[in-house]
DOLUMMI-701950 format. One record per residue: residue in one letter; residue number from 1; chain; z, x, y of N, C-alpha, C in turn. Coordinates in nm, 4 decimals. Atoms other than C-alpha are relative to their C-alpha. Layout:
<sites>
[a, NUM, A, [Z, X, Y], [Z, X, Y], [Z, X, Y]]
...
</sites>
This chain:
<sites>
[m, 1, A, [0.1295, 0.0375, -0.0563], [5.6392, -0.3781, -0.6584], [0.0078, -0.1348, 0.0706]]
[h, 2, A, [-0.0157, 0.1261, -0.0709], [5.7792, -0.6659, -0.4488], [-0.1090, -0.0182, 0.1034]]
[g, 3, A, [0.0966, 0.0327, -0.1022], [5.5146, -0.8344, -0.2401], [-0.1400, 0.0508, -0.0261]]
[n, 4, A, [0.1332, -0.0528, 0.0293], [5.2227, -0.6467, -0.3939], [-0.0656, -0.0851, -0.1070]]
[p, 5, A, [0.0643, 0.0830, 0.1029], [4.9808, -0.8788, -0.5754], [-0.0519, 0.0841, -0.1149]]
[h, 6, A, [0.0557, -0.0688, 0.1152], [4.8820, -0.7803, -0.9249], [-0.1517, 0.0055, 0.0140]]
[i, 7, A, [0.1441, -0.0179, -0.0077], [4.5284, -0.6527, -0.9552], [-0.0593, 0.0030, -0.1404]]
[v, 8, A, [0.0698, 0.0108, 0.1281], [4.2677, -0.6636, -1.2288], [0.0381, 0.1137, -0.0948]]
[s, 9, A, [-0.0322, -0.1131, 0.0875], [4.3545, -0.3165, -1.3598], [0.1359, -0.0162, -0.0679]]
[d, 10, A, [-0.1312, 0.0231, 0.0611], [4.7080, -0.4432, -1.4349], [-0.0102, -0.0797, -0.1291]]
[v, 11, A, [0.0055, 0.0921, 0.1133], [4.5881, -0.6981, -1.6909], [-0.1242, 0.0168, -0.0867]]
[m, 12, A, [0.1271, -0.0075, 0.0735], [4.2386, -0.5989, -1.8039], [0.0147, 0.0748, -0.1315]]
[t, 13, A, [0.0096, -0.0757, 0.1249], [4.1481, -0.4706, -2.1490], [-0.0774, 0.1276, 0.0289]]
[h, 14, A, [0.0615, -0.1281, -0.0362], [4.0720, -0.1004, -2.1118], [-0.0994, 0.0483, -0.1057]]
[t, 15, A, [0.0902, -0.0402, 0.1073], [3.9082, -0.0444, -2.4507], [-0.1016, -0.1119, -0.0213]]
[v, 16, A, [0.1025, 0.1047, -0.0002], [3.5810, -0.2348, -2.4330], [-0.1136, 0.0355, -0.0948]]
[v, 17, A, [0.1175, -0.0162, 0.0844], [3.3041, -0.2831, -2.6860], [-0.1222, -0.0353, 0.0841]]
[a, 18, A, [0.1235, 0.0235, -0.0762], [2.9620, -0.2536, -2.5227], [-0.1181, 0.0423, -0.0856]]
[v, 19, A, [0.1220, -0.0391, 0.0708], [2.6032, -0.2110, -2.6358], [-0.0976, 0.0610, 0.0997]]
[g, 20, A, [0.1051, -0.0564, -0.0830], [2.3121, -0.0095, -2.5042], [-0.1135, -0.0994, 0.0174]]
[q, 21, A, [0.1077, 0.0935, -0.0307], [2.0047, -0.1767, -2.3615], [-0.1017, -0.0124, -0.1137]]
[d, 22, A, [0.0949, 0.0047, 0.1119], [1.8067, -0.0963, -2.6784], [0.0617, -0.0560, -0.1279]]
[a, 23, A, [-0.0654, 0.0572, 0.1185], [2.0585, -0.2554, -2.9178], [-0.0809, -0.1174, -0.0534]]
[q, 24, A, [0.0810, 0.1033, 0.0645], [1.8861, -0.4837, -3.1684], [0.0782, -0.1300, -0.0204]]
[f, 25, A, [-0.0591, 0.1336, 0.0100], [1.9494, -0.8571, -3.2061], [0.1055, -0.0081, -0.1106]]
[k, 26, A, [-0.0925, 0.0139, 0.1120], [2.1117, -0.8404, -3.5495], [0.1212, 0.0909, 0.0151]]
[d, 27, A, [-0.1130, -0.0889, -0.0247], [2.3276, -0.5451, -3.4482], [0.0971, -0.0620, 0.1001]]
[i, 28, A, [-0.0846, 0.0673, -0.0983], [2.4547, -0.7429, -3.1504], [0.0826, -0.1090, -0.0669]]
[v, 29, A, [-0.0711, 0.1058, 0.0726], [2.5436, -1.0378, -3.3739], [0.1100, 0.0599, -0.0875]]
[k, 30, A, [-0.0966, -0.0644, 0.0882], [2.7190, -0.8042, -3.6178], [0.1207, 0.0500, 0.0785]]
[i, 31, A, [-0.1105, -0.0510, -0.0805], [2.9273, -0.6403, -3.3441], [0.0878, -0.1150, 0.0514]]
[m, 32, A, [-0.0773, 0.1152, -0.0473], [3.0298, -0.9781, -3.1994], [0.0879, -0.0561, -0.1111]]
[r, 33, A, [-0.0745, 0.0555, 0.1135], [3.1358, -1.0968, -3.5438], [0.1146, 0.0921, -0.0395]]
[e, 34, A, [-0.1024, -0.0962, 0.0433], [3.3258, -0.7797, -3.6352], [0.1121, 0.0127, 0.1022]]
[r, 35, A, [-0.1001, -0.0198, -0.1061], [3.5030, -0.7477, -3.2999], [0.0582, -0.1301, 0.0536]]
[k, 36, A, [-0.0505, 0.1320, -0.0405], [3.5609, -1.1223, -3.2586], [-0.0096, -0.0201, 0.1515]]
[v, 37, A, [0.0266, 0.0223, -0.1422], [3.4079, -1.1345, -2.9106], [-0.1248, -0.0859, 0.0127]]
[s, 38, A, [0.1145, 0.0890, -0.0197], [3.1570, -1.3789, -2.7657], [-0.0994, 0.0546, 0.1020]]
[a, 39, A, [0.0923, -0.0604, -0.0958], [2.9941, -1.1469, -2.5111], [0.0229, 0.1500, 0.0042]]
[l, 40, A, [-0.0064, -0.1455, -0.0055], [2.9187, -0.7777, -2.4662], [-0.0691, 0.0514, 0.1261]]
[p, 41, A, [0.0708, -0.0644, -0.1109], [2.8433, -0.5694, -2.1572], [-0.1158, 0.0831, -0.0543]]
[v, 42, A, [0.1168, -0.0800, 0.0370], [2.5037, -0.4002, -2.1719], [-0.0082, 0.1179, 0.0971]]
[l, 43, A, [-0.0008, -0.1212, -0.0815], [2.4841, -0.0396, -2.0499], [-0.1366, 0.0667, -0.0014]]
[d, 44, A, [0.1222, -0.0796, -0.0016], [2.1908, 0.1707, -1.9369], [0.0288, 0.1376, -0.0587]]
[s, 45, A, [-0.0153, -0.1310, 0.0640], [2.1393, 0.5277, -2.0550], [0.1077, 0.0862, 0.0646]]
[e, 46, A, [-0.1028, -0.0767, -0.0698], [2.3897, 0.6568, -1.7976], [0.1358, -0.0682, -0.0039]]
[g, 47, A, [-0.1279, 0.0683, 0.0168], [2.6641, 0.4099, -1.8913], [0.0325, -0.1030, 0.1057]]
[r, 48, A, [-0.0224, 0.1016, -0.1025], [2.6219, 0.1718, -1.5985], [-0.0245, -0.1395, -0.0571]]
[v, 49, A, [0.0146, 0.1382, 0.0465], [2.6617, -0.2011, -1.6567], [-0.1214, -0.0634, 0.0670]]
[i, 50, A, [0.1215, 0.0608, -0.0546], [2.3244, -0.3707, -1.6161], [-0.0117, -0.1482, -0.0366]]
[g, 51, A, [0.0051, 0.1398, 0.0390], [2.3936, -0.7066, -1.7786], [0.1072, -0.0323, -0.1017]]
[v, 52, A, [-0.0920, 0.0459, 0.1036], [2.5930, -0.9087, -2.0293], [-0.0792, -0.0847, -0.0981]]
[v, 53, A, [0.0633, 0.0828, 0.1016], [2.4691, -1.0493, -2.3575], [0.1084, -0.0814, -0.0692]]
[s, 54, A, [-0.1007, 0.0901, 0.0556], [2.6595, -1.3512, -2.4859], [-0.0588, -0.0817, -0.1138]]
[e, 55, A, [0.0466, 0.0897, 0.1057], [2.6419, -1.5962, -2.7726], [-0.1017, -0.0996, 0.0557]]
[a, 56, A, [0.0941, 0.0947, -0.0613], [2.4682, -1.8353, -2.5322], [-0.1384, 0.0618, 0.0175]]
[d, 57, A, [0.1290, -0.0673, -0.0135], [2.1954, -1.5747, -2.4796], [-0.0718, 0.0133, -0.1340]]
[l, 58, A, [0.0584, -0.0172, 0.1327], [2.1412, -1.5458, -2.8551], [-0.0444, -0.1323, -0.0626]]
[l, 59, A, [0.0260, 0.1290, 0.0653], [2.1352, -1.9149, -2.9453], [-0.1428, -0.0527, 0.0156]]
[p, 60, A, [0.1377, 0.0520, -0.0091], [1.7855, -1.9927, -2.8098], [-0.0900, 0.0435, -0.1155]]
[k, 61, A, [0.0839, -0.0431, 0.1119], [1.6392, -1.7912, -3.0970], [0.0087, -0.0985, -0.1164]]
[e, 62, A, [-0.0162, 0.1003, 0.1047], [1.7824, -2.0459, -3.3394], [-0.0483, -0.1364, 0.0480]]
[e, 63, A, [0.0374, 0.1308, -0.0537], [1.7278, -2.3462, -3.1126], [-0.1503, -0.0232, -0.0049]]
[f, 64, A, [0.1452, 0.0153, -0.0071], [1.3556, -2.2816, -3.0747], [-0.0718, 0.0624, -0.1203]]
[r, 65, A, [0.0569, -0.0708, 0.1155], [1.3025, -2.1212, -3.4165], [-0.1170, -0.0753, -0.0634]]
[d, 66, A, [0.1059, 0.0763, 0.0661], [1.0939, -2.4027, -3.5612], [-0.0482, -0.1158, 0.0852]]
[s, 67, A, [0.0423, 0.1092, -0.0887], [1.0129, -2.6115, -3.2555], [-0.1144, 0.0458, 0.0896]]
[d, 68, A, [0.1111, -0.0255, -0.0922], [0.7151, -2.6368, -3.0255], [0.0298, -0.0784, 0.1272]]
[p, 69, A, [-0.0452, 0.0736, -0.1185], [0.8634, -2.7286, -2.6849], [-0.1167, -0.0521, 0.0837]]
[d, 70, A, [0.1030, 0.0592, -0.0843], [0.6626, -2.9597, -2.4596], [-0.0056, 0.0726, 0.1342]]
[r, 71, A, [0.0210, -0.0693, -0.1271], [0.5393, -2.8581, -2.1150], [0.1231, -0.0105, 0.0909]]
[f, 72, A, [-0.1181, 0.0185, -0.0843], [0.8461, -3.0053, -1.9389], [0.1110, 0.0960, -0.0415]]
[t, 73, A, [-0.1034, -0.0912, 0.0504], [1.0838, -2.8078, -2.1619], [-0.0357, 0.1448, 0.0309]]
[q, 74, A, [0.0426, -0.1368, -0.0295], [0.8800, -2.4946, -2.1140], [0.0297, 0.0367, 0.1454]]
[q, 75, A, [-0.0260, -0.0272, -0.1405], [0.9113, -2.5253, -1.7374], [0.1496, 0.0044, 0.0308]]
[r, 76, A, [-0.1426, 0.0113, -0.0286], [1.2782, -2.6209, -1.7415], [0.0813, 0.1080, -0.0685]]
[r, 77, A, [-0.0780, -0.0963, 0.0804], [1.3920, -2.3693, -2.0043], [-0.0747, 0.1329, -0.0120]]
[l, 78, A, [0.0813, -0.1212, 0.0052], [1.1697, -2.0747, -1.9163], [0.0811, 0.1214, -0.0414]]
[s, 79, A, [-0.0851, -0.1159, 0.0313], [1.4534, -1.8217, -1.9317], [0.0439, -0.0023, -0.1458]]
[d, 80, A, [-0.0447, 0.0110, 0.1391], [1.5829, -1.9520, -2.2656], [-0.1143, 0.0261, -0.0969]]
[l, 81, A, [0.1150, -0.0236, 0.0874], [1.2352, -1.9488, -2.4154], [-0.0334, 0.1487, -0.0067]]
[a, 82, A, [0.0228, -0.1444, 0.0008], [1.1952, -1.5861, -2.3109], [0.1017, 0.0686, -0.0893]]
[k, 83, A, [-0.1036, -0.0599, 0.0835], [1.5262, -1.5042, -2.4785], [-0.0227, -0.0324, -0.1476]]
[a, 84, A, [0.0266, 0.0369, 0.1391], [1.4148, -1.6872, -2.7924], [-0.0910, 0.1009, -0.0681]]
[s, 85, A, [0.0895, -0.1006, 0.0581], [1.1532, -1.4181, -2.8407], [0.0526, 0.1417, 0.0215]]
[g, 86, A, [-0.0575, -0.1306, -0.0262], [1.3831, -1.1354, -2.7334], [0.0504, 0.0679, -0.1265]]
[v, 87, A, [-0.0448, -0.0794, 0.1156], [1.4766, -0.8569, -2.9737], [0.1103, 0.0971, 0.0390]]
[t, 88, A, [-0.0982, -0.0998, -0.0430], [1.6773, -0.6048, -2.7726], [0.0969, -0.0602, 0.1011]]
[a, 89, A, [-0.1001, 0.0460, -0.0957], [1.9846, -0.6404, -2.5539], [-0.0597, -0.0178, 0.1387]]
[q, 90, A, [0.0611, 0.0088, -0.1325], [1.7756, -0.5769, -2.2437], [-0.0831, -0.1270, 0.0144]]
[e, 91, A, [0.0816, 0.1208, -0.0034], [1.5484, -0.8694, -2.3344], [0.0853, -0.1265, -0.0085]]
[l, 92, A, [-0.0851, 0.1157, 0.0257], [1.8372, -1.0990, -2.4240], [0.1061, -0.0230, 0.1066]]
[m, 93, A, [-0.1167, 0.0051, -0.0882], [2.1005, -1.0238, -2.1616], [-0.0240, -0.0864, 0.1239]]
[s, 94, A, [0.0018, 0.0639, -0.1311], [2.1865, -1.2173, -1.8490], [0.0232, 0.1098, 0.1033]]
[a, 95, A, [-0.0063, -0.1084, -0.0976], [2.1295, -0.9919, -1.5498], [-0.0376, -0.0529, 0.1382]]
[p, 96, A, [-0.0975, -0.1097, 0.0048], [2.2410, -0.8721, -1.3103], [0.1368, -0.0507, -0.0426]]
[a, 97, A, [-0.1330, 0.0387, 0.0450], [2.5925, -0.8717, -1.4481], [0.0892, -0.0324, 0.1193]]
[v, 98, A, [-0.1042, 0.0290, -0.0988], [2.8685, -1.0351, -1.2451], [0.1185, 0.0883, -0.0360]]
[t, 99, A, [-0.1031, -0.0989, 0.0296], [3.1311, -0.7621, -1.2194], [0.1107, -0.0027, 0.1046]]
[l, 100, A, [-0.1138, -0.0162, -0.0909], [3.4617, -0.6749, -1.0552], [0.0381, 0.1465, 0.0062]]
[h, 101, A, [-0.0609, -0.1314, -0.0071], [3.6324, -0.3603, -0.9368], [0.1456, -0.0097, -0.0451]]
[p, 102, A, [-0.1381, 0.0042, 0.0522], [3.9742, -0.2658, -1.0819], [0.1032, -0.0446, 0.1018]]
[d, 103, A, [-0.0988, 0.0350, -0.1009], [4.1491, -0.3255, -0.7490], [-0.0162, -0.1419, 0.0537]]
[a, 104, A, [0.0114, 0.1410, -0.0383], [4.0328, -0.6877, -0.7172], [0.1276, -0.0728, -0.0402]]
[t, 105, A, [-0.1196, 0.0764, 0.0342], [4.3200, -0.9354, -0.7133], [-0.0303, -0.0989, -0.1121]]
[l, 106, A, [0.0188, 0.0981, 0.1063], [4.3758, -1.1796, -0.9968], [-0.0564, -0.1303, 0.0568]]
[a, 107, A, [0.0534, 0.1205, -0.0632], [4.3051, -1.4633, -0.7547], [-0.1506, 0.0129, 0.0215]]
[q, 108, A, [0.1438, -0.0214, -0.0191], [3.9651, -1.3121, -0.6730], [-0.0741, -0.0123, -0.1323]]
[a, 109, A, [0.0625, 0.0080, 0.1320], [3.8854, -1.2754, -1.0429], [-0.0075, -0.1448, -0.0473]]
[a, 110, A, [-0.0032, 0.1396, 0.0432], [3.9904, -1.6336, -1.1166], [-0.1018, -0.0834, 0.0776]]
[r, 111, A, [0.0930, 0.0745, -0.0839], [3.7820, -1.7632, -0.8253], [-0.1450, 0.0228, -0.0447]]
[i, 112, A, [0.1354, -0.0318, 0.0446], [3.4675, -1.5837, -0.9442], [-0.0285, -0.0661, -0.1341]]
[m, 113, A, [0.0188, 0.0619, 0.1312], [3.5164, -1.7053, -1.3010], [-0.0227, -0.1506, 0.0138]]
[a, 114, A, [0.0134, 0.1450, -0.0178], [3.5568, -2.0647, -1.1817], [-0.1332, -0.0344, 0.0649]]
[q, 115, A, [0.1241, 0.0296, -0.0721], [3.2627, -2.0544, -0.9415], [-0.1233, 0.0252, -0.0847]]
[r, 116, A, [0.1179, -0.0362, 0.0798], [3.0266, -1.8893, -1.1889], [0.0079, -0.0515, -0.1429]]
[d, 117, A, [-0.0208, 0.0520, 0.1357], [3.1671, -2.0609, -1.5015], [-0.0152, 0.1117, -0.1032]]
[i, 118, A, [0.0036, -0.1184, 0.0860], [3.2232, -1.7222, -1.6677], [0.1364, 0.0189, -0.0638]]
[k, 119, A, [-0.1261, -0.0159, 0.0713], [3.4876, -1.6519, -1.9305], [0.0587, 0.1401, 0.0121]]
[r, 120, A, [-0.0486, -0.1381, -0.0100], [3.5102, -1.2751, -1.8801], [-0.0911, 0.0787, 0.0923]]
[l, 121, A, [0.0753, -0.0798, -0.0965], [3.3982, -1.0109, -1.6331], [0.0152, 0.1482, -0.0307]]
[p, 122, A, [-0.0108, -0.1450, 0.0116], [3.3139, -0.6429, -1.6815], [0.0631, 0.0568, 0.1275]]
[v, 123, A, [-0.0652, -0.0670, -0.1131], [3.5232, -0.4170, -1.4592], [-0.0632, 0.1384, 0.0130]]
[i, 124, A, [0.0738, -0.1247, -0.0194], [3.3366, -0.1245, -1.3069], [0.0589, 0.0805, 0.1157]]
[n, 125, A, [-0.0412, -0.0835, -0.1124], [3.4064, 0.1694, -1.0778], [-0.1116, 0.0032, 0.1048]]
[d, 126, A, [0.0971, -0.0029, -0.1096], [3.2133, 0.2598, -0.7632], [-0.1383, 0.0459, -0.0448]]
[e, 127, A, [0.1295, -0.0465, 0.0517], [2.9396, 0.4234, -0.9721], [-0.0633, -0.0993, -0.0959]]
[g, 128, A, [0.0535, 0.1004, 0.0906], [2.8896, 0.1097, -1.1804], [0.0324, 0.0253, -0.1459]]
[l, 129, A, [-0.0370, -0.0319, 0.1376], [3.0458, 0.2663, -1.4903], [0.1077, -0.0953, -0.0494]]
[l, 130, A, [-0.0923, 0.0969, 0.0595], [3.2362, 0.0374, -1.7253], [0.1396, 0.0592, -0.0157]]
[k, 131, A, [-0.1393, -0.0449, 0.0101], [3.6169, 0.0716, -1.6973], [0.0857, -0.0947, -0.0826]]
[g, 132, A, [-0.0780, 0.0964, 0.0767], [3.7323, -0.2407, -1.8769], [-0.0649, -0.1359, 0.0067]]
[i, 133, A, [0.0491, 0.1379, -0.0074], [3.6897, -0.6138, -1.9110], [0.1198, -0.0908, 0.0210]]
[v, 134, A, [-0.1094, 0.0936, -0.0259], [3.9023, -0.9008, -1.7832], [-0.0469, -0.1396, -0.0385]]
[s, 135, A, [0.0334, 0.1331, 0.0506], [3.9078, -1.2449, -1.9425], [0.0926, -0.1037, 0.0627]]
[r, 136, A, [-0.0872, 0.1065, -0.0470], [4.0571, -1.5809, -1.8571], [0.1401, 0.0163, -0.0577]]
[a, 137, A, [-0.1303, -0.0189, 0.0638], [4.3348, -1.5091, -2.1053], [0.0781, 0.1122, 0.0679]]
[d, 138, A, [-0.0675, -0.1102, -0.0689], [4.4104, -1.1816, -1.9261], [0.0632, -0.0485, 0.1299]]
[l, 139, A, [-0.0518, 0.0487, -0.1276], [4.4550, -1.3643, -1.5959], [0.1255, -0.0838, -0.0200]]
[l, 140, A, [-0.1174, 0.0833, 0.0268], [4.7099, -1.5948, -1.7580], [0.1214, 0.0817, -0.0408]]
[k, 141, A, [-0.1133, -0.0855, 0.0356], [4.9259, -1.2976, -1.8582], [0.1071, -0.0001, 0.1072]]
[i, 142, A, [-0.0951, -0.0049, -0.1095], [5.0879, -1.3155, -1.5171], [0.1075, -0.1066, -0.0149]]
[f, 143, A, [-0.0984, 0.1064, 0.0200], [5.2613, -1.6365, -1.6242], [0.1011, 0.0347, -0.1093]]
[m, 144, A, [-0.0985, -0.0473, 0.0972], [5.4494, -1.4352, -1.8879], [0.1157, 0.0728, 0.0695]]
[r, 145, A, [-0.1121, -0.0613, -0.0709], [5.6732, -1.2878, -1.6149], [0.1255, -0.0814, -0.0254]]
[s, 146, A, [-0.1252, 0.0685, 0.0330], [6.0351, -1.3713, -1.6902], [0.0523, -0.0788, 0.1194]]
[d, 147, A, [-0.0620, 0.0781, -0.1071], [6.2303, -1.6306, -1.4936], [0.0869, 0.0885, 0.0882]]
[e, 148, A, [-0.0864, -0.0896, -0.0767], [6.4724, -1.3556, -1.3898], [-0.0809, 0.0838, 0.0989]]
[e, 149, A, [0.0857, -0.0798, -0.0872], [6.1897, -1.1442, -1.2474], [-0.0521, -0.0840, 0.1161]]
[l, 150, A, [0.0484, 0.0889, -0.1056], [6.0493, -1.4399, -1.0548], [0.1104, -0.0319, 0.1002]]
[a, 151, A, [-0.1123, 0.0326, -0.0884], [6.3919, -1.5331, -0.9176], [0.0319, 0.1159, 0.0931]]
[e, 152, A, [-0.0289, -0.1173, -0.0822], [6.4493, -1.1787, -0.7956], [-0.1027, 0.0151, 0.1119]]
[e, 153, A, [0.1031, -0.0146, -0.1020], [6.1158, -1.1688, -0.6144], [0.0109, -0.1080, 0.1059]]
[v, 154, A, [-0.0139, 0.1090, -0.0961], [6.1688, -1.5101, -0.4534], [0.1186, 0.0269, 0.0929]]
[r, 155, A, [-0.1177, -0.0303, -0.0842], [6.5167, -1.4070, -0.3321], [-0.0318, 0.1089, 0.1011]]
[h, 156, A, [0.0241, -0.1178, -0.0828], [6.3947, -1.0755, -0.1958], [-0.1110, -0.0241, 0.1013]]
[e, 157, A, [0.1200, 0.0081, -0.0827], [6.0511, -1.1660, -0.0565], [-0.0091, -0.1264, 0.0848]]
[v, 158, A, [0.0139, 0.1264, -0.0722], [6.0928, -1.5258, 0.0565], [0.1317, -0.0423, 0.0638]]
[v, 159, A, [-0.1265, 0.0529, -0.0520], [6.4513, -1.6471, 0.0894], [0.0655, 0.0988, 0.0958]]
[g, 160, A, [-0.0658, -0.0993, -0.0843], [6.5891, -1.3217, 0.2300], [-0.0670, 0.0193, 0.1340]]
[r, 161, A, [0.0740, -0.0198, -0.1239], [6.3181, -1.3081, 0.4956], [-0.0071, -0.1259, 0.0864]]
[l, 162, A, [0.0109, 0.1238, -0.0772], [6.2833, -1.6742, 0.5951], [0.1354, -0.0554, 0.0415]]
[f, 163, A, [-0.1322, 0.0570, -0.0259], [6.6503, -1.7665, 0.5769], [0.1064, 0.1103, -0.0040]]
[p, 164, A, [-0.0937, -0.1132, 0.0040], [6.8460, -1.4495, 0.6645], [0.1446, -0.0400, 0.0268]]
[a, 165, A, [-0.1372, 0.0412, -0.0319], [7.1503, -1.6441, 0.7918], [0.0155, -0.1498, -0.0249]]
[p, 166, A, [-0.0126, 0.1436, 0.0296], [7.1733, -1.9788, 0.6099], [0.1407, -0.0507, 0.0298]]
[v, 167, A, [-0.1306, 0.0603, -0.0226], [7.4569, -2.2221, 0.6787], [0.0900, 0.0267, -0.1198]]
[e, 168, A, [-0.0709, -0.0379, 0.1230], [7.5598, -2.1646, 0.3190], [-0.1000, 0.0696, -0.0907]]
[p, 169, A, [0.0929, -0.0769, 0.0842], [7.4133, -1.9363, 0.0508], [-0.1022, -0.0897, -0.0692]]
[i, 170, A, [0.1075, 0.0730, 0.0675], [7.0799, -2.0499, -0.0910], [-0.0089, 0.0495, -0.1438]]
[r, 171, A, [0.0077, -0.0338, 0.1421], [7.0722, -2.0601, -0.4682], [-0.1444, -0.0108, -0.0474]]
[v, 172, A, [0.1346, -0.0026, 0.0558], [6.7484, -1.9654, -0.6421], [0.0094, -0.0049, -0.1519]]
[d, 173, A, [0.0051, 0.0135, 0.1456], [6.7000, -2.0878, -0.9990], [-0.1453, -0.0115, -0.0426]]
[v, 174, A, [0.1351, 0.0100, 0.0543], [6.3883, -2.0527, -1.2123], [0.0102, -0.0429, -0.1457]]
[d, 175, A, [-0.0002, 0.0510, 0.1375], [6.3263, -2.2506, -1.5306], [-0.1449, -0.0183, -0.0437]]
[d, 176, A, [0.1383, 0.0041, 0.0486], [5.9992, -2.1901, -1.7174], [-0.1002, 0.0102, 0.1144]]
[g, 177, A, [0.0921, -0.0248, -0.1097], [5.8370, -2.0684, -1.3974], [0.0127, -0.0947, 0.1177]]
[v, 178, A, [-0.0213, 0.0950, -0.1096], [5.9530, -2.3636, -1.1828], [0.1197, 0.0455, 0.0821]]
[v, 179, A, [-0.1035, -0.0528, -0.0891], [6.1533, -2.2377, -0.8846], [0.0716, -0.1153, 0.0693]]
[s, 180, A, [-0.0802, 0.0998, -0.0708], [6.4383, -2.4464, -0.7421], [0.0875, 0.0709, 0.1026]]
[l, 181, A, [-0.0848, -0.0525, -0.1065], [6.6107, -2.3735, -0.4097], [0.1033, -0.1052, 0.0380]]
[t, 182, A, [-0.1092, 0.0898, -0.0353], [6.9503, -2.5283, -0.3356], [0.0876, 0.0673, 0.1038]]
[g, 183, A, [-0.0878, -0.0569, -0.1016], [7.1663, -2.4791, -0.0272], [-0.0165, -0.0718, 0.1324]]
[r, 184, A, [0.0066, 0.0597, -0.1332], [7.1960, -2.5489, 0.3437], [-0.0617, 0.1003, 0.0966]]
[i, 185, A, [0.0715, -0.0872, -0.0930], [6.9611, -2.4093, 0.6066], [0.0118, -0.0554, 0.1418]]
[r, 186, A, [-0.0095, 0.0402, -0.1398], [6.9393, -2.4244, 0.9843], [-0.1279, -0.0672, 0.0507]]
[d, 187, A, [0.1279, 0.0442, -0.0553], [6.5689, -2.5003, 1.0309], [-0.0895, -0.0563, -0.1107]]
[n, 188, A, [0.0830, 0.0652, 0.1018], [6.3846, -2.7541, 0.8161], [-0.1481, 0.0351, 0.0116]]
[s, 189, A, [0.1419, -0.0253, -0.0201], [6.0495, -2.6550, 0.9646], [-0.0504, 0.1175, -0.0823]]
[l, 190, A, [0.0399, -0.1155, 0.0787], [6.0512, -2.3408, 0.7535], [-0.0230, -0.0342, -0.1476]]
[v, 191, A, [0.0131, 0.0368, 0.1410], [6.0515, -2.5329, 0.4254], [-0.1461, 0.0005, -0.0468]]
[p, 192, A, [0.1404, -0.0089, 0.0450], [5.6692, -2.5821, 0.4078], [-0.0486, 0.1437, -0.0111]]
[v, 193, A, [0.0366, -0.1416, 0.0072], [5.6301, -2.2113, 0.4797], [0.0553, 0.0614, -0.1274]]
[a, 194, A, [-0.0625, -0.0525, 0.1214], [5.8755, -2.1281, 0.2014], [-0.0742, -0.0476, -0.1243]]
[a, 195, A, [0.0723, 0.0548, 0.1153], [5.6889, -2.3570, -0.0389], [-0.1294, 0.0750, -0.0231]]
[r, 196, A, [0.1279, -0.0711, 0.0123], [5.3582, -2.1862, 0.0358], [0.0208, 0.1426, -0.0500]]
[l, 197, A, [-0.0246, -0.1385, 0.0405], [5.5034, -1.8368, -0.0024], [0.0484, 0.0094, -0.1439]]
[i, 198, A, [-0.0518, -0.0035, 0.1371], [5.6864, -1.9189, -0.3252], [-0.1117, -0.0294, -0.0996]]
[r, 199, A, [0.1118, 0.0305, 0.0900], [5.3772, -2.0751, -0.4830], [-0.0977, 0.1172, -0.0085]]
[a, 200, A, [0.0887, -0.1162, 0.0009], [5.1912, -1.7563, -0.3899], [0.0548, 0.1143, -0.0842]]
[v, 201, A, [-0.0575, -0.1026, 0.0877], [5.4300, -1.5492, -0.6041], [-0.0648, -0.0123, -0.1374]]
[e, 202, A, [0.0738, 0.0057, 0.1257], [5.2327, -1.4601, -0.9153], [0.0935, -0.0299, -0.1163]]
[g, 203, A, [-0.0822, 0.0417, 0.1127], [5.3735, -1.6346, -1.2199], [0.0783, -0.1267, 0.0270]]
[v, 204, A, [-0.0704, 0.1234, -0.0335], [5.5321, -1.9255, -1.0327], [-0.0880, -0.1193, -0.0362]]
[v, 205, A, [0.0723, 0.1201, 0.0417], [5.4314, -2.2620, -1.1783], [0.0097, -0.1094, 0.1064]]
[d, 206, A, [-0.0212, 0.1011, -0.1040], [5.5833, -2.4886, -0.9111], [0.1305, 0.0325, 0.0717]]
[v, 207, A, [-0.1233, -0.0223, -0.0750], [5.8655, -2.5088, -0.6575], [0.0602, -0.1341, 0.0386]]
[e, 208, A, [-0.0734, 0.1210, -0.0368], [6.1316, -2.7720, -0.5877], [0.1113, 0.0387, 0.0971]]
[f, 209, A, [-0.1028, -0.0269, -0.0994], [6.3783, -2.7988, -0.2996], [0.1101, -0.1060, -0.0057]]
[e, 210, A, [-0.1152, 0.0861, -0.0208], [6.7278, -2.9456, -0.2780], [0.0818, 0.0659, 0.1107]]
[l, 211, A, [-0.0599, -0.0670, -0.1141], [6.8151, -2.8210, 0.0680], [0.0528, -0.1017, 0.1004]]
[t, 212, A, [-0.0525, 0.0818, -0.1081], [7.0248, -2.9676, 0.3474], [-0.0142, 0.0765, 0.1301]]
[s, 213, A, [0.0059, -0.0588, -0.1333], [6.9965, -2.9061, 0.7192], [0.1196, -0.0485, 0.0779]]
[g, 214, A, [-0.1227, 0.0398, -0.0679], [7.3248, -2.9044, 0.9043], [0.0862, -0.0811, -0.0936]]
[s, 215, A, [-0.0865, 0.0840, 0.0837], [7.5349, -3.1888, 0.7693], [-0.0754, -0.1157, -0.0619]]
[a, 216, A, [0.0786, 0.1124, 0.0505], [7.2528, -3.4338, 0.6952], [-0.0826, 0.0408, -0.1185]]
[r, 217, A, [0.0744, -0.0264, 0.1210], [7.0965, -3.4461, 0.3500], [-0.1481, -0.0295, 0.0240]]
[s, 218, A, [0.1438, 0.0207, -0.0198], [6.7174, -3.4078, 0.3475], [-0.0717, 0.0099, -0.1326]]
[d, 219, A, [0.0858, -0.0115, 0.1171], [6.4652, -3.4749, 0.0760], [-0.1217, 0.0796, 0.0413]]
[l, 220, A, [0.1036, -0.0901, -0.0475], [6.2345, -3.1762, 0.1240], [-0.1025, 0.0332, -0.1070]]
[q, 221, A, [0.0938, -0.0314, 0.1049], [6.0315, -3.1893, -0.1924], [-0.1429, -0.0294, 0.0431]]
</sites>
């Protein structure tokens, strides 16, 4: 699969715990505790994802349990106050749910999580049916690729294409995800391109260069 970016379906959890829109507050808490999860997709009667209920959605019930919020708090925390009186998943959930399709790239998933400050995303098909869930931890699985696998991809996809006829063979070493290129090339201008392409290889942590151009030594880091 050289050159093909990994997609969400490669790393997502396929077996997902979800609740229906009529699930009761205490049942939601029980499921979260038993399954050791902090959020649950909420499904309608046809199995489509309509929202997500998280620990943050449940906490207002405790926060406002014995308090009488002032007018400013009421205006500022209107949504939380509504959830404090919620009983069912539909009343408690955050909606609409932020979702992904299985063919989204890991970069797209990471970008959405960062922009929306979300720890996990339901994965749905074109009909909105739940197919899995992807978490921040799932996205980090890509960094478990072996150094040997990374070195092979860098040699095949980057070095072999950018430097097909080097002055001397280019050595590719990978140590804990850090790629090092050593050798002699003809055109220094391709080094920034190589750096960008190597960093784009999924699982690469960083890249270092010890390359020469012609007979003159160059510091290309």
